[in-house]
KOLKE-32511 format. One record per residue (C-alpha): x, y, z; residue number from 0; residue in three letters. Coordinates in steps of 0.25 Angstrom, whole numbers, plus 2048, in hexadecimal, padded with zeros to 3 digits. Last residue first. Layout:
N
+-----+-----+-----+-----+--------+
!  xx !  yy !  zz ! num ! residu !
+-----+-----+-----+-----+--------+
!   X !   Y !   Z ! NUM !    ALA !
...
+-----+-----+-----+-----+--------+
END
This chain:
222
+-----+-----+-----+-----+--------+
!  xx !  yy !  zz ! num ! residu !
+-----+-----+-----+-----+--------+
! CC2 ! B51 ! E08 ! 221 !    PHE !
! CCE ! B4D ! E03 ! 220 !    ARG !
! CDB ! B55 ! E06 ! 219 !    TYR !
! CE7 ! B57 ! DFD ! 218 !    GLY !
! CF4 ! B5D ! DFE ! 217 !    VAL !
! CFF ! B62 ! DF4 ! 216 !    GLY !
! D08 ! B60 ! DE6 ! 215 !    PHE !
! D06 ! B67 ! DDA ! 214 !    SER !
! D0B ! B67 ! DCC ! 213 !    PHE !
! D06 ! B70 ! DC2 ! 212 !    ILE !
! D09 ! B70 ! DB2 ! 211 !    THR !
! D06 ! B7D ! DAC ! 210 !    PRO !
! D02 ! B80 ! D9D ! 209 !    ASP !
! D05 ! B8E ! D9E ! 208 !    ILE !
! D02 ! B8F ! D8E ! 207 !    ASP !
! D07 ! B9E ! D8B ! 206 !    THR !
! CFF ! BAA ! D86 ! 205 !    LYS !
! D03 ! BB9 ! D85 ! 204 !    GLY !
! CF9 ! BC5 ! D84 ! 203 !    VAL !
! CFE ! BD2 ! D7F ! 202 !    GLY !
! CF9 ! BDE ! D87 ! 201 !    GLY !
! CFF ! BEA ! D8D ! 200 !    ASP !
! CFD ! BE5 ! D9C ! 199 !    GLU !
! D04 ! BD9 ! D99 ! 198 !    PRO !
! CFC ! BCB ! D95 ! 197 !    SER !
! CFB ! BBC ! D99 ! 196 !    ALA !
! CF5 ! BB1 ! D93 ! 195 !    GLU !
! CF8 ! BA4 ! D99 ! 194 !    LEU !
! CF3 ! B96 ! D94 ! 193 !    THR !
! CEF ! B8A ! D9A ! 192 !    THR !
! CF2 ! B7A ! D99 ! 191 !    ASP !
! CF2 ! B75 ! DA8 ! 190 !    LEU !
! CFA ! B6A ! DAD ! 189 !    TYR !
! CF8 ! B63 ! DBA ! 188 !    ARG !
! D00 ! B5B ! DC3 ! 187 !    ILE !
! CFB ! B55 ! DD1 ! 186 !    ALA !
! D02 ! B52 ! DE0 ! 185 !    ALA !
! CF8 ! B4F ! DEB ! 184 !    ASN !
! CFB ! B4B ! DFA ! 183 !    LEU !
! CF0 ! B46 ! E01 ! 182 !    SER !
! CE7 ! B4A ! E0D ! 181 !    TRP !
! CD8 ! B43 ! E0F ! 180 !    GLY !
! CDC ! B3A ! E1A ! 179 !    GLY !
! CE1 ! B2B ! E19 ! 178 !    SER !
! CEE ! B2C ! E18 ! 177 !    GLY !
! CF4 ! B37 ! E0C ! 176 !    LEU !
! CEE ! B34 ! E00 ! 175 !    GLY !
! CF6 ! B38 ! DF4 ! 174 !    VAL !
! CEF ! B3F ! DE8 ! 173 !    ASP !
! CF4 ! B40 ! DDB ! 172 !    LEU !
! CF3 ! B49 ! DCE ! 171 !    GLY !
! CF3 ! B4C ! DC1 ! 170 !    LEU !
! CEB ! B58 ! DBB ! 169 !    VAL !
! CE8 ! B5C ! DAD ! 168 !    ALA !
! CE6 ! B69 ! DA5 ! 167 !    GLY !
! CDD ! B74 ! D9F ! 166 !    VAL !
! CDE ! B83 ! DA0 ! 165 !    ALA !
! CD6 ! B90 ! DA1 ! 164 !    GLY !
! CD9 ! B9C ! DA1 ! 163 !    GLY !
! CDE ! BAA ! DA7 ! 162 !    ASN !
! CE5 ! BB5 ! DA2 ! 161 !    GLN !
! CF0 ! BBC ! DA7 ! 160 !    ALA !
! CF5 ! BCA ! DAA ! 159 !    SER !
! D03 ! BCE ! DA8 ! 158 !    PHE !
! D0B ! BD7 ! DAE ! 157 !    ALA !
! D1A ! BDC ! DA8 ! 156 !    GLU !
! D26 ! BDD ! DAF ! 155 !    ARG !
! D34 ! BE5 ! DAC ! 154 !    LEU !
! D3A ! BEE ! DB6 ! 153 !    GLU !
! D3F ! BE4 ! DC1 ! 152 !    PRO !
! D41 ! BDA ! DB6 ! 151 !    GLY !
! D3A ! BD1 ! DAC ! 150 !    ALA !
! D2D ! BCE ! DB4 ! 149 !    VAL !
! D21 ! BC9 ! DAE ! 148 !    LEU !
! D16 ! BCC ! DB8 ! 147 !    GLU !
! D09 ! BC4 ! DBA ! 146 !    PHE !
! CFB ! BC4 ! DBB ! 145 !    ARG !
! CF4 ! BB6 ! DBF ! 144 !    HIS !
! CF1 ! BAC ! DB7 ! 143 !    TYR !
! CE3 ! BA4 ! DB9 ! 142 !    THR !
! CE2 ! B96 ! DB4 ! 141 !    VAL !
! CD3 ! B91 ! DB2 ! 140 !    TYR !
! CD5 ! B82 ! DB3 ! 139 !    ALA !
! CD1 ! B74 ! DAE ! 138 !    VAL !
! CD5 ! B66 ! DB1 ! 137 !    MET !
! CD7 ! B57 ! DAC ! 136 !    PRO !
! CDB ! B4C ! DB4 ! 135 !    GLY !
! CE4 ! B43 ! DBD ! 134 !    VAL !
! CE3 ! B3C ! DCA ! 133 !    TYR !
! CEC ! B34 ! DD2 ! 132 !    LEU !
! CE8 ! B30 ! DE0 ! 131 !    ASP !
! CF3 ! B29 ! DE8 ! 130 !    PHE !
! CED ! B24 ! DF4 ! 129 !    ARG !
! CE3 ! B1B ! DEB ! 128 !    GLY !
! CD4 ! B1B ! DE9 ! 127 !    ASP !
! CD4 ! B25 ! DDE ! 126 !    PRO !
! CDF ! B20 ! DD5 ! 125 !    THR !
! CDD ! B27 ! DC7 ! 124 !    LEU !
! CD6 ! B32 ! DCD ! 123 !    HIS !
! CD1 ! B3B ! DC1 ! 122 !    ILE !
! CD1 ! B49 ! DC5 ! 121 !    HIS !
! CC9 ! B55 ! DBD ! 120 !    LEU !
! CCE ! B62 ! DBE ! 119 !    ALA !
! CCA ! B71 ! DC2 ! 118 !    ALA !
! CD3 ! B7B ! DC1 ! 117 !    TYR !
! CD6 ! B89 ! DC6 ! 116 !    LEU !
! CE4 ! B8D ! DC1 ! 115 !    PRO !
! CED ! B97 ! DC8 ! 114 !    THR !
! CF9 ! B9D ! DC0 ! 113 !    ILE !
! D01 ! BA8 ! DC7 ! 112 !    ARG !
! D0D ! BAC ! DBE ! 111 !    ILE !
! D1A ! BAE ! DC2 ! 110 !    ASP !
! D22 ! BB8 ! DBA ! 109 !    SER !
! D2F ! BB9 ! DB2 ! 108 !    SER !
! D34 ! BC2 ! DA7 ! 107 !    GLY !
! D3F ! BBF ! D9D ! 106 !    SER !
! D44 ! BC9 ! D93 ! 105 !    VAL !
! D4E ! BC6 ! D86 ! 104 !    SER !
! D54 ! BD1 ! D80 ! 103 !    VAL !
! D59 ! BCF ! D70 ! 102 !    SER !
! D4D ! BD6 ! D6A ! 101 !    GLN !
! D43 ! BD0 ! D73 ! 100 !    ALA !
! D42 ! BC3 ! D7A !  99 !    ASP !
! D38 ! BC1 ! D84 !  98 !    VAL !
! D39 ! BB5 ! D90 !  97 !    THR !
! D2E ! BB3 ! D99 !  96 !    VAL !
! D31 ! BAC ! DA7 !  95 !    THR !
! D25 ! BA6 ! DAD !  94 !    PHE !
! D23 ! BA2 ! DBC !  93 !    GLY !
! D18 ! B99 ! DC1 !  92 !    PRO !
! D0F ! B9D ! DCC !  91 !    SER !
! D05 ! B93 ! DD2 !  90 !    ALA !
! CF6 ! B91 ! DD5 !  89 !    SER !
! CED ! B85 ! DD4 !  88 !    ILE !
! CDE ! B84 ! DD6 !  87 !    VAL !
! CD6 ! B79 ! DD7 !  86 !    GLY !
! CCA ! B72 ! DD3 !  85 !    PHE !
! CC9 ! B61 ! DD2 !  84 !    ASP !
! CBF ! B58 ! DCD !  83 !    ILE !
! CC2 ! B49 ! DD2 !  82 !    GLY !
! CBE ! B3C ! DCB !  81 !    LEU !
! CC3 ! B2E ! DCF !  80 !    ARG !
! CBC ! B2B ! DDA !  79 !    ARG !
! CB0 ! B34 ! DD8 !  78 !    SER !
! CAE ! B45 ! DD8 !  77 !    ALA !
! CB9 ! B46 ! DDF !  76 !    ARG !
! CB9 ! B55 ! DE2 !  75 !    TYR !
! CC7 ! B5B ! DE0 !  74 !    GLU !
! CCC ! B69 ! DE8 !  73 !    PHE !
! CD8 ! B70 ! DE2 !  72 !    ASP !
! CE3 ! B79 ! DE9 !  71 !    ILE !
! CF0 ! B7C ! DE3 !  70 !    ALA !
! CFC ! B85 ! DE5 !  69 !    PHE !
! D08 ! B8B ! DDF !  68 !    GLY !
! D16 ! B8A ! DDA !  67 !    VAL !
! D1B ! B8E ! DCC !  66 !    GLY !
! D23 ! B88 ! DC2 !  65 !    SER !
! D2B ! B8F ! DB8 !  64 !    SER !
! D28 ! B94 ! DAB !  63 !    SER !
! D31 ! B9A ! DA0 !  62 !    GLN !
! D2C ! BA3 ! D94 !  61 !    TYR !
! D2E ! BA4 ! D84 !  60 !    SER !
! D27 ! BB0 ! D7D !  59 !    PHE !
! D20 ! BB0 ! D6F !  58 !    LEU !
! D19 ! BBB ! D69 !  57 !    GLU !
! D10 ! BB9 ! D60 !  56 !    ASP !
! D0A ! BC8 ! D60 !  55 !    THR !
! CFC ! BC7 ! D64 !  54 !    GLU !
! CFE ! BB7 ! D69 !  53 !    PRO !
! D08 ! BBB ! D74 !  52 !    VAL !
! D0F ! BAE ! D77 !  51 !    VAL !
! D15 ! BA7 ! D82 !  50 !    LEU !
! D1E ! B9B ! D83 !  49 !    GLN !
! D24 ! B91 ! D8E !  48 !    SER !
! D17 ! B8A ! D93 !  47 !    GLY !
! D19 ! B7F ! D9D !  46 !    SER !
! D13 ! B85 ! DAA !  45 !    PRO !
! D17 ! B7E ! DB7 !  44 !    ASN !
! D0F ! B7F ! DC3 !  43 !    MET !
! D14 ! B7A ! DD1 !  42 !    SER !
! D09 ! B78 ! DDA !  41 !    VAL !
! D08 ! B78 ! DE9 !  40 !    VAL !
! CFA ! B6F ! DED !  39 !    ALA !
! CED ! B6F ! DF4 !  38 !    LEU !
! CE3 ! B64 ! DF2 !  37 !    ARG !
! CD5 ! B64 ! DF6 !  36 !    ILE !
! CCC ! B56 ! DF4 !  35 !    LYS !
! CBE ! B53 ! DF4 !  34 !    TRP !
! CB7 ! B46 ! DF4 !  33 !    PRO !
! CB8 ! B43 ! E02 !  32 !    ASP !
! CAB ! B39 ! E03 !  31 !    ASP !
! CB6 ! B2E ! E05 !  30 !    ASP !
! CAE ! B25 ! DFA !  29 !    ALA !
! CB5 ! B2D ! DEE !  28 !    SER !
! CAC ! B37 ! DE7 !  27 !    ALA !
! C9F ! B33 ! DE0 !  26 !    THR !
! C95 ! B3D ! DE3 !  25 !    GLY !
! C98 ! B4B ! DDD !  24 !    PRO !
! C99 ! B44 ! DCF !  23 !    LEU !
! C90 ! B4E ! DC8 !  22 !    VAL !
! C93 ! B5C ! DCC !  21 !    ALA !
! CA3 ! B5A ! DCC !  20 !    LEU !
! CA3 ! B54 ! DBD !  19 !    ALA !
! C9B ! B60 ! DB9 !  18 !    PHE !
! CA4 ! B6B ! DBF !  17 !    VAL !
! CAF ! B63 ! DB8 !  16 !    LEU !
! CA9 ! B63 ! DAB !  15 !    THR !
! CA5 ! B70 ! DAC !  14 !    VAL !
! CB3 ! B75 ! DAF !  13 !    LEU !
! CB8 ! B6D ! DA3 !  12 !    ALA !
! CAE ! B75 ! D9B !  11 !    ALA !
! CB3 ! B82 ! DA0 !  10 !    ALA !
! CC1 ! B7F ! D9D !   9 !    LEU !
! CBE ! B7A ! D8F !   8 !    ILE !
! CB6 ! B86 ! D8B !   7 !    PRO !
! CC0 ! B8F ! D8F !   6 !    ASN !
! CB8 ! B9D ! D94 !   5 !    PRO !
! CC1 ! BAA ! D8D !   4 !    SER !
! CCC ! BB0 ! D96 !   3 !    THR !
! CCA ! BBF ! D9A !   2 !    PRO !
! CD5 ! BC9 ! D95 !   1 !    LYS !
! CDE ! BCD ! DA2 !   0 !    MET !
+-----+-----+-----+-----+--------+
END
């Protein structure tokens, strides 16, 4: 796997988030429960459809299917309307790549484990209601696990993948349950991220994964 070069936009955004967390520690909501943990089931839905090999200008089409996974995040309410969120999402969407050569078409399939580690700013639009709607930007470091493209019992190819940065956005809703700290939560996240993968004999293929991630789960404020 080739090392990734630093992403200045990602680094600047992370520094901004850490600074905001440092300078806004004492203005959380009046109930003195500034933290919230959320656990959720997710559906990760990639939106890309073409893979390009820059060295040869080859272009391959592929189809993707959603993958189910999990998410966990911790949000700190720095103020009544501002939350700073840190979390991890992991899911394994499926991919089917089609290669056409000399009137022969071969399709190979694989599930790829994709794990974004992210930070986000939550702007709470309805902070005092039972239905707490929030929206905001997010940045992430995305890891792509090694995978195998399988076209038949004896026809398979192993690939290593290069990790990288991503930017995106979140729209979420927390619904309070009774007078305690429990809530239900649902969210939609979008990430702009590129997968770079290569087989053992070299040659790097690139595709824009750009997943939309739906989540539903429970949260607890403490």
